N, C-alpha and C positions, 0 to 999 in steps of 0.2 A: 504494500500500500504506500502511496505517496504521503508526504508529511501532512499536506492539507487534508487529505482523506482521513488520516489517523486523528487529527485534531477534531475534525467534524464528528467522527465516530465517538470520540470521547465526550464531546458536548452532548451528543444525542443520548449517550449512556447516562450521564449524570443529570441531564435535564429530566429524563424519565424517572429518576430517583428524587427529583426536586432538590438536587445538590448543586453547589457552585463548582464548576469545572476548574476554575482558576485556583481555588483553594487546594485541590488535589495536585495540580501541576506544580504549585509552589512547594508542596510537601515533598515532591520528588527531588527538589534542590537540596534538601537536607537529609535525604535517605542514604543509608550506607549501602554500598554494593553487596550483593548477596554472595555468600561463600558456601561451599559444599558442607563444611562442618556446622555452620549455623542452620542451613536448610534441613539437614538430616538430624540435627541436634545430637551430633556424635558424642560430645562430652557428657551430656545427660544420659544417653543410652548406655555408654560404657561405665557409668557410675552405679548401675542398677544391680551389680553382682556382689552379693554379700555372703561370704562363706560363714558357716557356723562351726567349722573345724579348721585344722591346719592341714588336712589331707588334700593333696594337690588335685586329685581327680574330681573332687567335689565341684571345682570350677567348671569342668566339662559338663557335669550333670546340670548345674544351674543354667549355664548358657544354652545347652541343648533344649531345655524345657522353655526357656524364654523365646528361643527361635520358634518352637512349636506354637506358642501363644501368638506370636506375630503372624504366623501363617494362618492360624485360626481366624485372626482378625481379617486377613485378606479374603478368606473363604466367606465369611459373613458379609463382607462388602459386596461380593459378587452375588450371593444369595439375595441380598436386599435389592440389588439392581434389577434382578429378575422380578422380584415381588412388586417393585414400583412401576415396572413397565406396563403400559396399558395395551398397546398394540404390538403383540409379540410375533415375530417371524420365526420360522424354523431355524434360520441361520443364526439369529440373535440368541435364541434359547440354547441351541447346540453349542455355539461359541462360548457362552458363559459357563455352561456345564463342563466344557473341555478345560476352561481355565481352572475351575474348582478342582477337577480331577487331577490336573497337573500338580496342583498344590498337594493333594493327597498322595500322588505318586512320589513327590519329593519327600513327604513325611515318611512314607513307607521305606524308601531307599535309605533315608537318614538313620534308620535303626542300626545300621552298621556302626554308626558313631557310638551308640550305646553298647552294642554287642562287642565291638572290637576296639573301641576308643577309650575304654576305662579298664583298669586292672580290677578284677573281682575282689582281690584282697583289700584294695583301697575302698571300694564301694562298701564292703561289709564293715569297714571301720567307721565310715561317716553316716551310714544309713540309719543307725539308731537315733541319731540326732534329728532325723526328719520326722520321727514319730510325733503326732499321729497324722501329719500331712500326707497327702496322696494325690497322684495324678487324677484320681477319681474326682477330685475337687476342681477340675477345670470347668468353670461355668461357661466359657465360650464354646467348648465342645458340646455341652447340652443345648446351647442356643443353636448351634449348627444342626443338631438333630431336630429341634422344634421347627427350624426354618426349612427343613428338607421334606418333612412328611407330616401327616395327621398324627397328633400325639397318641391316638389309640394304638398306633403301630409300635409305640415305645413301651406299652404296658408289658409287664412281666408275663411271659407265656403261660404261666400257671393260672393267671387270673383273667386272661383275655375274654374268655367265654362266660365268666361268672359275674362281671361287674354290670351295674345298671347302665343303660344307654344314656341316662340323664345325669350321670356322675359329673360333678363340677371339676374344674381344673385343679382346684386346691385338693379335692379328695383324690383325684387321679394321680397327683404327685406321689402319694404314698404307695402307688403300685407300679411306678416306673421300673423298668428292668434293672436299672442301676441301683435300686434300693437293695438288691441282693448282695451288693458289696458292703452295705452298711447297716443291715438289720438282721437280727436273729429271728427267723420266722417261727421258731419253736416258742419263743417267749414274746415276740413282737417288739422287743426292746431295740431301740436305735443306738448305734455306737456313737461315741463322742465325735468321730470323723463325720458321720452323717448329720448329727445334731448341729454341729458348727457350720457345716456346708449349707444346711437349710436356713439357719439363722441369718446368714449373710445374703443368700440368693433366692429364698423362697418367693418373695414378692416379684423379683425380676423374672423368675421362671413362669409364674402365673400370668404376668403381663405378656410375656413372650408367647405363651400358649394361645392367648387371646389375639394378640397382634398377628400371629402367623396363621390363624385359623383359615383365612381366605387367601393368604399370600404365600404359603409355603410352596416349595417346588412342585409337589404333587398337585395341589389345587390349581396352580398356574398352568400345569400341563393339561389337566382334565377340562379346563374351561376353554382350551383352544378349539378352533373349528376342526372337524375331523380330518380335513385334507392336510392340515398342519400337524395335528397330533399323530397322524399315521405315517409321517415322514420317517423312512427307515433310519436315517442318520440320527434323528432326534431320539427315536426309541432306543437305539443302540447306545446313545450318549447317556440316557437315563439309566439303562441297565448297567452300563460300565461304572457310572458313578456309584450306584447302589452297591454293587459287588465290591468295588474298590474300598469304599468306606467301611462296610460292614463285614467284609471277609479279609481282603488283602491287607489293609492297613491294620486291622485288629490282630491278625495273625502275626504280622511283623512285630507289633507291640508285645504280643504274647511270647514270641520266641526270644525277644530281647530280655524280657523279664525272666524267662525260664533259665537263661544262662546265669543270671545272678541269684535267683531265688532257689534254684535246685543245685546244690553243691555236694561235695564229698560228705559233709556233715548232715546231709538230709535236706528236706524241704523247709524253706523259711517262710514265715508269714509276711504278707505285704505290710508296708509301714503303717497303713491305715487300719490294719487288722482285718482286711477283707478276704473273702473266699475268692481269691483272684482268678482261679482257673474257671470256675463256673460263671463268674461275672464276665470274663473276657471272651471265652471260647464261643464262636458263633453257633456251633452245633447245639449248645444248651439253650440259648435264648432265641435263636433264629430271628434276630431282629432284621427286618427288611423294610426299607423305606417305601418301595413301590411293589407290593406283593401282586398287584393285578398284572404286572408286566412279566411275571415268571410263571412257568408251568408248575403243576402240582408235584411233578417229579423233581424239578429244580429246587423247589421249596423243601421237599422232604430231605434232599441231600445237601442242604445249605450248610456250607462250612465243613463238609466232610472231606 
């Protein structure tokens, strides 16, 4: 654009906001040039790692999980873009799903950092200081699930066919599949891990369940016109995302945990005290975001 065109466009922009363009232009005279470290906030980002022990590999553990949370944020950003879009094309939906899946592919491959990037001896030294914290307490991952599917698909498989259809979001939270990692179903007692998790995030989750009721990935998919909904590339992208999140990524996580929690001295309990195998393994819960896109045989053999 020519200089006069840029100035006119700026006047049009600020006039529409009922703002004085000259004031903004004058402000530019005093503004500092932007640097990479200021834009990315490198110093702030690199100050967020605080070890609880002197064990060197604890830093690997902290950084790895912080990277995970940043990727979760990127995934939620894409899910919300789909949810906010009113006129969705097959190309847009497929493209955004592929973005999300690439993030999960990255997360899956990154488990080598955990599996091969820490000494087990060092991990066993610092892990007790993590108690009762657990990756179970990643609220962003729960939001990804709510943003992906109807929350009824996240109900513990033992209760899916017994709960009232009119159950509220707050009541349903007590039957989410991940409750299995923090509740003794013989006594009904919640662990400290789960109690603290809900104390911090319960309202956030209830609001998310309501907010995503009409805008989760499945709902955005089924509201599409049939000619778009039946596009083979879109259907395949939906299936690939579902399997990647609920089988491939989960199994990568499970295998990394197995290396550290199953040692010569026997099986170790997860830091949060969870029954981590039954909580994590897909074959137990068969959590599936889009069950309508899978055959009965595929569902039966889910995660096997």
